[in-house]
Structures are given as C-alpha cells and as structure tokens.
VOGU-3710 file (C-alpha; in Angstrom, 3 decimals, decimal comma):
1> mtdeflhelf> 0,000/0,000/0,000  1,681/3,192/-1,210  1,707/6,648/0,336  -0,023/7,901/-2,793  -2,874/5,445/-2,289  -3,346/6,538/1,332  -3,261/10,185/0,299  -5,957/9,604/-2,307  -8,023/7,545/0,128  -8,405/10,435/2,570
11> siegqtavvi> -8,109/13,344/0,150  -10,840/15,949/-0,188  -8,834/18,037/-2,632  -10,962/20,547/-4,533  -13,974/20,239/-2,271  -15,568/22,931/-0,124  -16,180/22,170/3,544  -18,380/24,361/5,742  -17,866/24,128/9,489  -20,701/25,648/11,482
21> ggagvlgfal> -19,230/26,533/14,855  -15,831/26,689/13,195  -14,468/29,479/15,395  -14,702/27,320/18,528  -12,019/25,027/19,891  -13,351/21,762/18,456  -14,816/23,304/15,318  -11,552/24,999/14,411  -9,553/21,804/14,911  -11,939/20,050/12,526
31> akglgsagah> -11,735/22,926/10,038  -7,943/22,811/10,085  -8,008/19,057/9,507  -10,341/19,449/6,534  -8,144/22,161/5,078  -5,000/20,091/5,535  -6,691/17,325/3,549  -7,218/19,694/0,625  -10,600/21,324/1,188  -11,422/24,994/0,814
41> viiadlkdda> -12,795/25,706/4,288  -15,585/28,107/5,194  -15,580/29,105/8,867  -19,123/29,857/9,994  -19,838/31,263/13,427  -21,782/33,969/15,213  -19,124/36,710/15,438  -17,340/38,064/12,395  -14,132/38,992/14,221  -13,762/35,436/15,545
51> cqarvaelqq> -14,353/34,030/12,055  -11,808/36,370/10,495  -9,186/35,479/13,107  -9,649/31,762/12,399  -9,463/32,329/8,644  -6,157/34,153/9,106  -4,797/31,217/11,115  -5,754/28,782/8,369  -4,298/30,942/5,628  -1,018/31,149/7,515
61> cgikagsctv> -0,898/27,358/7,221  -1,431/27,531/3,477  -5,087/26,492/3,683  -7,676/28,080/1,403  -10,306/29,574/3,684  -13,181/32,022/3,846  -15,873/32,856/6,346  -19,472/33,819/6,850  -21,296/34,794/10,013  -24,261/32,642/10,916
71> dvtqrasien> -26,920/32,637/13,604  -27,931/28,999/13,709  -31,186/29,818/15,492  -32,411/31,466/12,268  -33,125/29,417/9,147  -32,628/32,484/6,939  -29,099/32,864/8,305  -28,258/29,242/7,432  -29,677/29,795/3,953  -27,483/32,882/3,654
81> llastllqtg> -24,483/30,777/4,686  -25,129/28,386/1,812  -25,516/31,275/-0,626  -22,294/32,890/0,618  -20,424/29,591/0,354  -21,529/29,113/-3,250  -20,592/32,713/-4,055  -17,124/32,259/-2,529  -16,225/28,824/-3,866  -18,942/27,719/-6,295
91> radilvncag> -19,724/24,531/-4,366  -20,646/23,025/-0,983  -19,557/19,407/-0,647  -19,139/18,912/3,099  -21,054/20,255/6,085  -19,989/19,856/9,698  -22,644/20,826/12,241  -20,505/21,706/15,269  -22,290/24,610/16,975  -23,272/23,797/20,558
101> vnvgnkflea> -24,084/25,198/23,982  -24,478/23,689/27,419  -25,879/24,716/30,788  -25,226/22,845/34,014  -28,017/22,694/36,571  -30,241/20,316/38,465  -33,423/19,237/36,739  -35,776/21,106/39,085  -33,718/24,281/38,708  -33,792/24,346/34,908
111> tdadwdrima> -35,700/27,048/33,066  -37,712/26,972/29,872  -35,324/29,559/28,434  -32,304/27,291/28,997  -34,113/24,323/27,455  -35,276/26,287/24,416  -31,825/27,812/23,765  -30,051/24,448/23,977  -32,569/22,760/21,704  -32,481/25,613/19,188
121> inlravfqgc> -28,681/25,603/18,850  -27,836/21,942/19,433  -30,724/20,208/17,661  -32,988/22,449/15,590  -29,956/24,035/13,904  -28,704/20,575/12,914  -32,100/19,782/11,403  -32,079/23,031/9,454  -28,437/22,693/8,413  -29,092/19,192/7,093
131> qvfgghmvka> -32,150/20,432/5,255  -30,598/23,544/3,696  -27,202/22,092/2,758  -28,527/18,589/2,188  -31,050/19,911/-0,311  -28,241/21,543/-2,253  -26,108/18,393/-2,097  -28,971/16,270/-3,403  -29,360/18,586/-6,386  -25,592/18,574/-6,934
141> gggaivnigs> -25,500/14,773/-6,917  -23,554/14,103/-3,724  -21,996/15,307/-0,522  -21,284/14,455/3,090  -22,713/15,778/6,340  -21,213/15,122/9,755  -23,154/16,100/12,851  -21,395/16,413/16,191  -23,082/14,361/18,874  -21,607/13,425/22,247
151> vtshlplskv> -21,161/10,540/24,633  -24,369/12,003/26,070  -26,088/10,916/22,865  -25,974/7,481/24,502  -25,803/8,132/28,245  -27,420/10,514/30,732  -24,982/12,676/32,677  -25,784/14,615/35,819  -26,665/18,324/35,495  -26,630/18,358/31,693
161> faysaskagv> -29,963/16,689/30,985  -31,034/19,222/28,333  -27,704/18,914/26,537  -27,947/15,112/26,734  -31,465/15,174/25,295  -30,378/17,452/22,452  -27,411/15,247/21,572  -29,532/12,084/21,679  -31,776/13,862/19,213  -28,809/14,673/16,981
171> lnltrnvaqe> -27,872/11,008/16,749  -31,434/9,906/15,981  -31,844/12,684/13,425  -28,579/11,661/11,758  -29,855/8,127/11,262  -33,185/9,285/9,875  -31,684/11,776/7,435  -29,122/9,206/6,287  -31,919/6,816/5,371  -33,641/9,421/3,236
181> fgplgvrvna> -30,485/10,801/1,624  -28,769/7,446/1,062  -30,287/6,737/-2,353  -29,614/10,346/-3,371  -25,840/10,270/-2,990  -25,519/12,226/0,262  -23,941/10,506/3,261  -24,878/11,595/6,803  -22,969/10,462/9,890  -22,094/11,645/13,383
191> icpgffpaeq> -19,049/11,885/15,602  -19,700/11,453/19,318  -16,807/12,995/21,267  -16,095/12,090/24,834  -14,745/14,746/27,163  -12,896/17,491/25,328  -12,618/20,653/27,418  -14,150/23,470/25,347  -16,077/26,688/25,868  -19,453/25,099/26,538
201> nrklldqert> -18,304/22,609/29,188  -15,132/24,001/30,762  -17,022/25,618/33,656  -18,661/22,284/34,474  -15,412/20,349/34,790  -14,628/20,876/38,457  -12,382/18,459/40,327  -15,188/16,156/41,464  -16,592/15,869/37,945  -13,112/15,377/36,501
211> dnimrgtpmk> -12,426/12,554/38,949  -15,690/10,846/37,981  -14,903/11,183/34,282  -11,413/9,758/34,693  -12,769/6,758/36,607  -14,995/5,969/33,626  -12,427/6,659/30,894  -10,026/3,764/30,285  -7,421/6,083/28,729  -7,490/8,251/31,893
221> rygepeelig> -7,301/11,643/30,208  -9,311/14,246/28,341  -9,320/14,267/24,564  -7,337/16,706/22,444  -9,291/18,518/19,698  -6,966/17,237/16,949  -7,875/13,671/17,912  -11,264/14,149/16,220  -9,779/14,794/12,785  -9,142/11,179/11,805
231> allllvapqa> -12,747/10,176/12,387  -13,970/13,201/10,452  -11,815/12,495/7,409  -12,927/8,874/7,389  -16,560/10,009/7,240  -16,225/12,771/4,639  -13,521/11,571/2,221  -15,261/10,300/-0,941  -13,037/7,221/-1,202  -12,522/6,297/2,450
241> gkfitgthvn> -16,122/6,719/3,529  -18,099/6,047/0,391  -20,058/3,124/1,924  -20,464/4,665/5,387  -23,717/6,410/6,255  -26,251/6,513/9,067  -23,760/5,654/11,775  -21,534/7,324/14,368  -17,971/7,126/15,607  -17,325/7,412/19,341
251> vdggftaawf> -14,081/9,278/20,052  -14,134/9,030/23,811  -11,052/7,266/25,157  -13,186/4,177/25,824  -15,793/5,923/28,008  -18,761/4,196/26,363  -17,004/0,803/26,368  -18,002/0,302/29,988  -21,670/0,736/29,098  -22,200/-1,173/25,855
//
C-alpha cells in the first residue's frame, strides 16, 4: 500500500467544507483538519471577528479559507451561509454541524429559556443545516454531512440533561436523514466525542466531575481537539467513507465501552 494510495483515500482536494461553529475550539480543529486534507474551508460562526481570526490562522498554514457569520437559530441565516459559500467557492460538498451550547443545573432548577436555547442551537440548527445544505447536495448529486453528537447521545450525565437530550436527538436525526439521503448520494454520519474541554463545558469540569470522568475513561485523560480529525476524514472523504452512512464514531477514550 503506497503513500499515494493513502493520500488519495483520505483526500478531499478541490472540495468545499463548511464548518458551522468553526471558530470554537473543536470546530476549528476540525476545520484545520479538513483544510490540511485539501478542502477549501468556510468558517461559519456567530461573530465576524472570531471568524476572520480563524481564517487568518488557516491561511497562515497555506489552507484556502473564507468565512461567513451565521446565527444557527435562524433558518434564513443558514440559507445565507449556503448562498455565501456558493458565491465564494462555487460549491458546498461537506457540512460539519458543530455549533453547541451547554448549561449545568439540576433538573428542578432548569428554566424553559435554557431548554429552548439548547434545543435551538444543538438540535434544531442541525435539522435546518441538514435540510438547507442537504437539499443543495442532493441537487448537486452528492456530498457528506457530519453532525457532532456526544457521549451524552448514549448516556445521561448529571446536570446536563437538556444537553444530553439534544445530543440524543442529533444522533437519531442523523440516522433518519441518512436513510432518506442514502439513495440520493448524500452521506450523513455523526461523531460522538467524549470529554474534550471546550467553551461550553469548561465551567462544568470541576475536580469532582473530573475525577468521575477519569474513573470511567479507560485512557485516563481528556481528549485533544486534533484527535477528532481522523474520524472526520474517514466520514467525509469520498473514497474512504463512500459506503459509510447513518452511523456514528465514538471518540471518547473508551468511556462508552463500559456501558455497551
């Protein structure tokens, strides 16, 4: 097996990849991985200055990149993201739905506002992203969508019940959309990360919670953002992942192994 064969197997040269939530810690790591594999990357996030800073970082690495602000709670904003992507690059081959928020509280202390915000960003936005970009991919004759789930897609965790419910929904939605899009040339999968300290969960990771996580993680450490890239490329590369759809990859240091 030659280096050239392996390069071609995981290459996405000439494709355009849109990363919603691409200015965040995990989203940017995924964007950089896609760019390193040959894609023209579009960073999509809420704040323009954050997007521009991430684009500059990618360009310094020799990666073709652009950006577009997006408010994932608004369908019109996601539609504008697609239009901007097509204007910038002429195509939209890959979508990564990586925007997410979390709130830590006990069930009886939760508010409707917290629930609605988490569901709007973590779940409804994935539905709309799949619909808007997936519709374009169907018309174009192919594409790949990767939704970011969580170990909480499978398991309930204390104080993050709304987040867990939203991520369980993401996994179920992924399977349903994959069934519908399968005959139409669009593959839809999910990555379920374990514990990767990022903006939305860093405040929740106190010492007690960290100790509990480490007891349940065979590799006894948190994940590094770059450790998600391999799974992503497997799922989006036309050659490597061409018969993979409707499934998920757990990248969790073995956390779910104790449960299933």
